[in-house]
C-alpha positions, 0 to 999 in steps of 0.5 A: 229033437225035431228038425226044422225044415227051411222053406225056399224063399218065395217071390213077393205076391204080385211079381211073376217069376224071379228077378227085380226087373221082370226078366220072365214077364210077358212082353207088353202089348206096346212092344208087340205093336212095335214088333208088328210095325217093324215086320210090316216095314221090313216086308215093304222094303223087301217088296220095293227091292224086288219090284225095282230089281225086276225092271233092271234084271233084263239082260241084253242079247247080241245082234246075232242072238237077236236075229236068231230069236227075232221070229219068237219076239213080238214086235211090240216087246222091248228088248235090249241089244248090244253091238258096235257102231260101224264107222262112218254110219252115224247120221245126225238130224239136228232139227229132230235130234234123231241119230241113226247108225248101223251096229254090228255084232262084235263076234259075227261081223256079218250080222248088222242092225240099223238103229234109230235113236231120237234123244240126246246121245251119250258123250261116249257115242262115236265110231267103233263105240260099244252100244247097248240099245233098248227098244223095239224092232219093226220093218228092219229098223230098231227104234231105241228109246234108251242107249248106253255107249262105251267108247273103245278103251285107250287103255288096252293091254299090251297084248291087244296092241301087238 
């Protein structure tokens, strides 16, 4: 007796690989275009975020640190400096919208800086307010083109009030 060997089932001609829905087929060129477009969009988004973060990643220095590094800074280079408004030094010129004041270092009260700002001041700008100014320094005056102010907190801890 001869035995009959069964052949394994074969896929119909024209179909590549098993399965009715072509699980093993190569992606069509249309899919590649979508993948490439998605990759370009993702890279563009990353580039935009990186460029946007470069401008905002500038840290501020205190007035004492600024005076220590002043010799190394170029006069035209913009810098961000933090300090505290000395009470009674705020002078306003309503015609030119210019505000000038003296800022003092929060840690070293012997370090001060005269600041001139000619834009609308924040509502929180007042005596003893903490300020961060961005601008250039020349001839003993810091010309600010941006100012952030934080007023002294009314909500200090009980340890601070004792």
